[in-house]
Backbone as JSON, one array per atom type, in Angstrom:
{
  "sequence": "MLVYCRKFEGKTILLNGLKNKKFYHAREGQIAKNLTFNTFTYNQVKIYIMNIKYAHTNIITKDWKELARFYEIVFNCIAVPPIRNYQGEWLEKGTGVFNANLQGVQLRLPGYGDNGPTLEIYQYSEMINAERHLANQKGFGHIAFKVEDIAAVLAIALKNGASKIGELSEHHFDNIGVFRFIYISDPDGNIIELLNWS",
  "N": [[113.51, 122.83, 145.77], [111.5, 121.94, 147.49], [111.3, 119.67, 149.7], [109.95, 118.1, 151.73], [106.83, 117.09, 153.11], [104.49, 117.4, 155.88], [102.44, 116.89, 158.93], [100.42, 115.27, 158.51], [97.96, 113.25, 159.47], [99.65, 113.15, 161.71], [101.97, 112.22, 160.67], [105.12, 112.22, 158.89], [105.84, 112.7, 155.51], [107.29, 112.0, 152.95], [108.35, 113.17, 149.95], [109.67, 112.42, 147.53], [109.44, 111.37, 144.47], [107.01, 112.37, 143.66], [104.25, 112.94, 141.84], [102.47, 115.07, 141.17], [103.55, 117.34, 139.94], [103.12, 120.29, 139.97], [102.73, 121.26, 142.55], [105.28, 122.02, 143.75], [105.77, 124.53, 143.19], [104.58, 125.69, 145.51], [104.45, 127.56, 148.41], [106.51, 128.15, 151.48], [104.84, 126.87, 154.45], [102.42, 126.84, 153.19], [99.43, 125.67, 152.86], [98.3, 122.85, 150.98], [95.87, 121.26, 148.85], [94.28, 118.25, 148.25], [96.62, 116.62, 147.15], [98.52, 114.79, 145.08], [100.03, 112.02, 145.89], [102.6, 109.51, 144.67], [100.57, 106.73, 144.51], [98.62, 107.74, 146.33], [96.3, 110.05, 147.39], [96.32, 112.84, 149.37], [94.92, 114.91, 151.61], [94.79, 118.27, 153.02], [97.6, 119.02, 153.51], [100.59, 120.32, 154.87], [102.95, 122.4, 153.59], [106.8, 122.28, 153.57], [109.57, 124.05, 153.15], [113.07, 123.18, 152.61], [116.2, 124.9, 153.03], [118.73, 124.6, 150.91], [122.06, 124.28, 149.96], [124.95, 123.95, 147.92], [127.98, 122.44, 148.66], [130.81, 121.45, 148.69], [133.1, 119.35, 146.63], [134.77, 116.54, 146.97], [137.95, 115.15, 146.43], [139.99, 112.41, 146.65], [143.21, 111.56, 147.31], [146.65, 110.46, 146.98], [148.58, 111.83, 147.58], [148.04, 114.56, 148.87], [149.07, 117.48, 148.86], [150.45, 117.81, 146.38], [148.49, 117.27, 144.52], [146.73, 119.4, 145.16], [148.25, 121.49, 144.51], [148.68, 121.39, 141.99], [145.79, 121.9, 141.25], [145.82, 124.62, 142.15], [147.82, 126.11, 140.84], [146.98, 125.55, 137.71], [144.06, 126.34, 137.69], [143.58, 128.37, 139.42], [142.84, 127.9, 141.88], [142.26, 128.72, 145.47], [143.89, 128.05, 148.78], [142.19, 127.57, 151.61], [142.38, 128.15, 154.43], [141.96, 126.26, 157.43], [144.69, 123.84, 157.47], [143.59, 120.36, 156.99], [143.38, 118.06, 159.47], [142.32, 115.07, 160.26], [140.79, 112.74, 162.5], [139.53, 110.02, 164.15], [136.7, 108.32, 166.41], [134.29, 109.87, 165.51], [134.98, 110.3, 162.97], [135.05, 107.84, 161.67], [132.67, 106.65, 161.95], [131.23, 108.45, 160.45], [132.39, 108.13, 157.89], [132.14, 105.59, 157.41], [134.72, 104.33, 157.32], [136.99, 102.29, 158.52], [139.27, 103.2, 161.48], [139.76, 105.5, 160.46], [141.41, 108.12, 159.15], [142.58, 111.18, 157.79], [144.45, 113.87, 155.95], [144.43, 117.09, 154.77], [143.51, 119.77, 152.51], [141.03, 122.53, 151.82], [140.25, 124.1, 148.81], [139.11, 127.0, 147.37], [136.9, 127.63, 144.85], [137.06, 128.88, 141.51], [135.65, 131.91, 140.71], [133.51, 132.41, 142.26], [133.82, 134.05, 144.48], [134.52, 134.66, 148.05], [132.68, 133.18, 149.18], [132.11, 131.18, 147.96], [131.75, 127.47, 146.79], [133.77, 124.78, 147.73], [136.64, 122.68, 146.52], [137.74, 119.95, 147.87], [140.81, 118.15, 148.76], [142.05, 115.33, 149.55], [143.55, 112.99, 151.93], [143.62, 109.82, 152.74], [145.1, 107.92, 155.43], [145.32, 104.99, 155.0], [144.63, 103.73, 151.73], [142.61, 102.83, 149.42], [143.29, 101.21, 146.09], [142.16, 102.35, 142.96], [141.47, 101.41, 139.33], [141.99, 103.21, 136.28], [140.02, 106.14, 135.89], [137.22, 106.45, 133.78], [135.43, 108.07, 131.34], [132.75, 107.1, 130.66], [132.21, 105.52, 132.78], [130.32, 104.14, 135.59], [129.18, 106.02, 138.12], [130.86, 109.01, 139.78], [131.55, 111.46, 137.37], [132.97, 113.87, 136.11], [134.61, 116.9, 137.13], [134.12, 120.44, 136.17], [135.27, 123.25, 134.61], [134.81, 126.65, 133.44], [136.54, 128.2, 131.31], [138.16, 130.93, 129.76], [140.09, 130.75, 127.8], [140.74, 128.08, 126.1], [142.99, 126.35, 125.05], [145.23, 127.71, 126.27], [144.91, 127.03, 129.31], [144.76, 124.4, 128.82], [147.57, 123.93, 127.94], [148.92, 124.81, 130.33], [148.04, 123.11, 132.01], [148.79, 120.45, 131.01], [151.51, 120.77, 131.41], [151.68, 120.61, 134.23], [151.39, 118.08, 134.7], [148.83, 116.97, 133.96], [146.89, 114.87, 131.53], [145.81, 114.19, 128.24], [142.61, 113.13, 127.53], [140.39, 113.3, 125.78], [139.96, 115.2, 122.35], [140.16, 118.73, 121.58], [137.09, 119.86, 120.8], [134.21, 121.2, 119.04], [130.83, 122.49, 119.04], [128.22, 123.82, 117.2], [125.27, 124.99, 118.65], [122.05, 125.91, 117.5], [120.6, 128.71, 118.26], [121.69, 129.23, 120.7], [124.6, 129.28, 120.57], [128.06, 128.55, 119.99], [129.86, 125.95, 121.39], [132.44, 124.65, 122.94], [134.95, 122.0, 124.04], [136.88, 119.93, 125.87], [138.21, 116.98, 127.36], [140.3, 116.27, 129.96], [142.73, 114.86, 132.3], [143.25, 114.95, 135.36], [146.79, 115.05, 137.63], [146.18, 112.37, 139.15], [144.34, 111.11, 137.6], [141.61, 111.62, 137.67], [138.85, 112.97, 136.01], [138.59, 116.0, 134.4], [136.66, 118.77, 132.75], [137.22, 121.01, 130.39], [135.98, 124.09, 129.28], [133.94, 126.44, 127.04], [132.01, 128.82, 125.96], [130.83, 130.56, 123.03]],
  "CA": [[113.76, 122.95, 146.86], [110.39, 121.45, 148.05], [111.97, 118.53, 150.22], [109.41, 117.19, 152.7], [105.44, 117.61, 153.97], [104.31, 116.68, 157.36], [101.32, 117.11, 159.54], [99.0, 114.59, 157.95], [97.66, 112.1, 160.37], [100.92, 113.09, 162.58], [103.22, 111.39, 159.91], [105.84, 112.63, 158.03], [105.52, 112.25, 154.3], [108.53, 112.26, 151.94], [107.86, 113.8, 148.52], [110.38, 112.04, 146.51], [108.46, 110.63, 143.64], [105.71, 112.88, 143.65], [103.59, 112.78, 140.58], [101.45, 116.18, 140.81], [104.64, 118.43, 140.1], [102.43, 121.55, 140.2], [103.01, 122.0, 144.04], [106.56, 122.12, 143.78], [105.72, 125.93, 143.47], [103.96, 126.13, 146.86], [105.41, 128.31, 149.45], [106.54, 127.55, 152.91], [103.86, 127.32, 155.39], [101.41, 126.96, 152.78], [98.29, 124.52, 152.91], [97.92, 122.52, 149.84], [94.8, 120.5, 149.04], [94.03, 117.25, 147.23], [97.85, 116.2, 146.6], [98.79, 113.39, 144.72], [102.01, 111.34, 146.05], [102.9, 108.36, 144.43], [99.35, 106.45, 144.42], [97.87, 108.19, 147.11], [95.84, 111.1, 147.42], [96.27, 113.23, 150.57], [94.11, 116.34, 151.83], [95.4, 119.47, 153.69], [99.08, 118.89, 153.74], [101.46, 121.53, 155.15], [104.45, 122.24, 152.94], [107.86, 123.05, 154.09], [110.93, 124.19, 152.23], [114.45, 122.96, 153.27], [117.21, 125.48, 152.47], [120.04, 123.92, 150.61], [123.34, 124.92, 149.27], [126.06, 123.15, 147.17], [129.18, 123.01, 149.7], [132.16, 120.95, 148.04], [133.27, 118.15, 145.87], [136.1, 115.67, 147.37], [138.9, 114.19, 145.59], [141.08, 111.75, 147.45], [144.46, 111.33, 146.78], [147.72, 109.77, 147.38], [149.55, 113.13, 147.92], [147.26, 115.81, 148.66], [149.78, 118.63, 148.46], [150.8, 117.87, 145.03], [147.32, 117.33, 143.81], [146.29, 120.57, 145.58], [149.15, 122.47, 143.89], [147.91, 121.48, 140.53], [144.43, 122.8, 141.02], [145.96, 126.2, 142.44], [148.32, 126.51, 139.62], [146.05, 125.69, 136.6], [142.6, 126.68, 137.81], [143.55, 129.65, 140.25], [142.2, 127.66, 143.18], [142.73, 129.18, 146.56], [143.62, 127.39, 149.82], [141.38, 127.97, 152.69], [143.09, 127.58, 155.89], [143.26, 125.74, 158.12], [144.93, 122.38, 156.66], [143.03, 119.54, 157.79], [143.77, 116.74, 159.97], [141.29, 114.51, 160.97], [140.86, 111.11, 162.96], [138.72, 109.54, 165.58], [135.38, 107.53, 165.98], [133.26, 110.43, 164.88], [135.22, 110.4, 161.32], [134.95, 106.34, 161.13], [131.2, 106.62, 162.01], [130.47, 109.19, 159.29], [132.94, 107.67, 156.5], [132.46, 104.07, 157.37], [135.99, 103.73, 157.14], [137.66, 101.78, 159.88], [140.58, 103.45, 161.65], [139.94, 106.51, 159.28], [142.78, 109.17, 159.35], [143.11, 111.73, 156.64], [144.75, 115.02, 155.98], [144.29, 117.8, 153.2], [142.95, 121.26, 152.24], [139.99, 122.79, 151.11], [140.4, 124.81, 147.9], [137.98, 127.79, 147.0], [136.87, 127.33, 143.56], [137.02, 130.02, 141.13], [134.61, 132.61, 139.97], [132.4, 132.76, 143.28], [134.06, 134.88, 145.87], [134.95, 134.09, 149.2], [131.7, 132.2, 150.23], [131.67, 130.05, 147.19], [132.05, 125.9, 146.59], [135.08, 124.26, 147.38], [137.08, 121.22, 146.18], [138.34, 119.3, 148.84], [141.91, 117.29, 148.56], [142.21, 114.91, 151.15], [144.64, 111.95, 151.71], [143.7, 108.91, 153.89], [146.34, 107.12, 155.87], [145.09, 103.83, 154.29], [143.55, 103.76, 150.59], [142.33, 101.47, 148.32], [143.63, 101.6, 144.73], [141.39, 101.75, 142.01], [141.33, 101.47, 138.13], [141.92, 104.54, 135.7], [138.55, 106.47, 135.54], [136.75, 106.48, 132.13], [134.36, 109.06, 131.24], [131.4, 106.45, 130.81], [131.97, 104.36, 133.59], [129.14, 104.52, 136.42], [129.59, 107.03, 139.42], [131.52, 110.35, 139.52], [132.28, 111.44, 136.23], [134.02, 114.9, 135.83], [134.32, 118.27, 137.43], [134.14, 121.29, 135.02], [135.74, 124.63, 134.79], [134.63, 127.11, 132.58], [137.58, 128.88, 131.1], [138.09, 131.83, 128.61], [140.94, 130.32, 126.51], [140.86, 126.5, 126.6], [144.24, 126.19, 124.76], [146.35, 128.05, 127.16], [144.88, 126.32, 130.1], [145.19, 122.98, 128.48], [148.79, 123.7, 127.83], [149.62, 125.01, 131.59], [147.59, 121.79, 132.67], [149.76, 119.45, 130.52], [152.7, 120.79, 131.84], [151.64, 120.52, 135.32], [151.0, 116.63, 135.25], [147.36, 116.65, 133.34], [146.94, 114.34, 130.49], [144.36, 114.57, 127.34], [141.69, 112.27, 127.27], [140.08, 113.48, 124.06], [140.75, 116.4, 121.68], [139.27, 120.03, 121.5], [135.94, 119.47, 120.13], [133.21, 122.41, 119.46], [129.61, 122.22, 118.34], [127.2, 124.82, 117.19], [123.86, 124.86, 118.86], [121.16, 126.79, 117.11], [119.63, 129.85, 119.13], [122.57, 129.17, 121.82], [126.11, 129.31, 120.34], [129.18, 127.53, 119.98], [130.32, 125.18, 122.42], [133.82, 124.14, 123.03], [135.12, 121.57, 125.46], [138.01, 118.9, 125.85], [138.07, 116.02, 128.37], [141.42, 115.85, 130.39], [142.55, 114.24, 133.51], [144.54, 115.4, 136.31], [147.76, 113.96, 137.69], [145.71, 111.47, 139.78], [143.31, 110.47, 136.65], [140.42, 112.38, 137.92], [138.72, 113.74, 134.84], [138.25, 117.68, 134.01], [136.33, 119.08, 131.46], [137.47, 122.44, 130.06], [134.8, 124.52, 128.29], [133.55, 127.5, 126.93], [130.64, 129.22, 125.0], [130.87, 131.92, 122.17]],
  "C": [[112.81, 122.26, 147.79], [111.21, 119.91, 148.38], [111.0, 117.64, 150.98], [107.83, 118.02, 153.07], [105.23, 117.08, 155.23], [102.88, 117.34, 157.9], [100.03, 116.37, 158.71], [98.83, 113.49, 158.88], [98.98, 112.03, 161.54], [102.28, 112.22, 162.07], [103.77, 112.2, 159.18], [105.8, 111.88, 156.58], [106.41, 112.71, 153.08], [107.96, 112.7, 150.48], [108.63, 113.51, 147.45], [109.22, 110.91, 145.65], [107.13, 111.11, 143.34], [105.27, 113.0, 142.27], [102.8, 114.28, 140.27], [102.9, 117.33, 141.19], [104.1, 119.8, 140.32], [102.69, 121.9, 141.63], [104.48, 121.98, 144.26], [106.39, 123.89, 143.59], [105.04, 126.26, 144.74], [104.92, 126.71, 147.82], [105.51, 127.76, 150.82], [105.49, 128.1, 153.8], [102.43, 127.13, 154.69], [100.41, 125.45, 152.53], [97.97, 124.14, 151.57], [96.95, 121.23, 149.94], [94.86, 119.27, 148.02], [95.43, 117.07, 146.52], [98.09, 115.16, 146.02], [100.39, 112.93, 145.15], [101.7, 109.8, 145.95], [101.35, 107.75, 143.91], [98.24, 106.77, 145.15], [97.39, 109.54, 147.06], [95.82, 112.01, 149.15], [95.41, 114.81, 150.66], [94.75, 117.4, 152.89], [96.83, 119.13, 154.42], [99.61, 120.05, 153.74], [102.83, 121.49, 154.09], [105.56, 123.13, 153.41], [108.9, 122.99, 153.09], [112.16, 124.1, 152.92], [115.26, 124.06, 152.43], [118.41, 124.61, 152.24], [120.83, 124.44, 149.66], [124.34, 124.0, 149.14], [127.26, 123.56, 148.09], [130.64, 122.68, 148.97], [132.07, 119.49, 147.49], [134.56, 117.57, 146.52], [136.59, 114.95, 146.5], [139.59, 113.73, 146.41], [142.06, 111.07, 146.83], [145.55, 110.66, 147.38], [148.83, 110.8, 147.95], [149.11, 114.31, 147.63], [147.89, 117.1, 148.39], [150.14, 118.87, 147.11], [149.57, 117.94, 143.96], [146.85, 118.8, 143.92], [147.12, 121.57, 144.73], [148.69, 122.53, 142.31], [146.66, 122.02, 140.16], [144.74, 124.16, 141.2], [146.61, 126.99, 141.11], [147.53, 126.78, 138.1], [144.76, 126.12, 136.73], [142.55, 127.9, 138.66], [142.99, 129.28, 141.63], [142.9, 128.1, 144.59], [142.37, 128.28, 147.75], [143.1, 127.94, 151.19], [141.58, 127.15, 154.01], [142.15, 127.16, 156.95], [143.53, 124.55, 157.11], [144.28, 121.42, 157.67], [143.52, 118.35, 158.15], [143.08, 115.93, 160.93], [141.26, 113.1, 161.52], [139.83, 111.15, 163.97], [137.36, 109.01, 165.13], [134.36, 108.35, 165.28], [133.6, 110.46, 163.09], [134.91, 108.72, 161.19], [133.46, 106.46, 161.14], [130.75, 107.31, 160.87], [130.82, 108.95, 157.98], [132.55, 106.51, 156.57], [133.62, 103.46, 157.08], [136.69, 103.24, 158.46], [138.98, 102.53, 159.87], [140.71, 104.91, 160.7], [140.89, 107.61, 160.13], [143.0, 109.99, 158.16], [143.56, 113.18, 157.07], [144.68, 115.75, 154.7], [144.04, 118.93, 153.49], [141.84, 121.09, 151.62], [140.49, 124.3, 150.21], [139.0, 125.55, 147.6], [138.2, 127.82, 145.76], [136.48, 128.9, 142.64], [135.97, 130.64, 140.72], [133.49, 132.9, 141.02], [132.53, 133.56, 144.37], [134.54, 134.04, 147.07], [133.86, 133.06, 149.91], [131.32, 131.33, 149.01], [132.01, 128.62, 147.41], [133.68, 125.98, 146.9], [135.52, 122.88, 146.84], [138.18, 121.02, 147.47], [139.67, 118.28, 148.52], [142.16, 116.79, 149.48], [143.05, 113.5, 150.75], [144.24, 111.06, 153.04], [145.1, 108.26, 153.86], [146.47, 105.93, 155.16], [144.16, 104.07, 153.26], [143.65, 102.57, 149.98], [142.7, 102.06, 146.88], [142.62, 101.13, 143.87], [141.52, 101.94, 140.42], [141.37, 102.91, 137.61], [140.25, 104.95, 135.34], [138.56, 106.82, 134.27], [135.45, 107.48, 132.39], [132.98, 108.6, 131.2], [131.48, 105.31, 131.73], [130.98, 104.81, 134.81], [129.9, 104.98, 137.53], [130.08, 108.24, 139.06], [131.96, 110.21, 138.05], [133.16, 112.55, 135.87], [133.5, 116.1, 136.59], [134.8, 119.13, 136.23], [134.42, 122.71, 135.32], [135.67, 125.14, 133.04], [135.75, 128.45, 132.28], [137.41, 129.98, 129.84], [138.98, 131.6, 127.27], [141.57, 128.72, 127.02], [142.35, 126.34, 126.21], [145.2, 126.44, 125.76], [145.89, 127.47, 128.64], [145.11, 125.01, 129.91], [146.84, 122.84, 128.45], [149.31, 123.94, 129.51], [149.15, 123.64, 132.5], [148.47, 120.67, 132.56], [151.22, 119.63, 131.21], [153.03, 120.61, 133.2], [151.37, 118.78, 135.92], [149.58, 115.88, 134.69], [147.8, 115.61, 132.03], [145.8, 114.59, 129.54], [143.9, 113.1, 127.38], [140.96, 112.08, 126.05], [140.62, 114.62, 123.45], [139.62, 117.65, 121.72], [138.3, 119.49, 120.45], [135.03, 121.04, 119.97], [132.02, 122.05, 118.69], [129.09, 123.46, 118.16], [125.82, 124.34, 117.31], [123.12, 125.77, 118.45], [120.65, 127.35, 118.11], [120.66, 129.97, 120.36], [124.07, 129.75, 121.24], [127.07, 128.35, 119.98], [129.98, 127.11, 121.24], [131.39, 124.17, 122.29], [134.44, 123.41, 124.07], [136.13, 120.49, 125.03], [137.82, 118.5, 127.34], [139.76, 115.85, 128.86], [141.32, 115.11, 131.69], [143.84, 114.69, 134.35], [145.68, 114.52, 136.82], [147.32, 112.86, 138.41], [144.92, 110.41, 138.8], [141.92, 110.99, 136.83], [140.08, 113.14, 136.56], [137.93, 115.19, 135.08], [137.54, 117.79, 132.92], [136.45, 120.61, 131.49], [136.5, 122.74, 129.2], [134.65, 125.54, 128.31], [132.5, 127.61, 126.01], [130.97, 130.54, 124.35], [129.53, 132.03, 121.32]]
}
């Protein structure tokens, strides 16, 4: 949670790449002395903590209603109104997409109550097609759902347009338990991991 420190000769000092990891345990407002930052040593640096909370994962699709329906049926995601319909200079500026215009919905992910993270299913008025996603390609890999009965969820997913990428696999980890998982793809080809532990 330690993000930055400041008040050293009037400058803000970013902590990325910090070598002296022991001061990740410093509390907000605490004065830390003789801290090593990259190749430099600073004295009397005040530590600040930034509150960070995971918000959502976004999927771009050609038909947001159909893909949202898949996640609602298979994974019990719940739509969070209202339906989003965004456009304007502010959207172009933030996304870097010229003439950006998108519609879609946020789905509450299961298992975390009313204040948990969401899955955004959005659709741009103009989109770029890409090749099929692969598990080992650079960039976004997959999202994962921990489920009680993998076979049952897999059957529902396949019935609603999903495809299998791998086969159901399991591995015993000493002192931890048995891990079972399979990779599938949603109707758009985005990779989903179904998993459980016993």
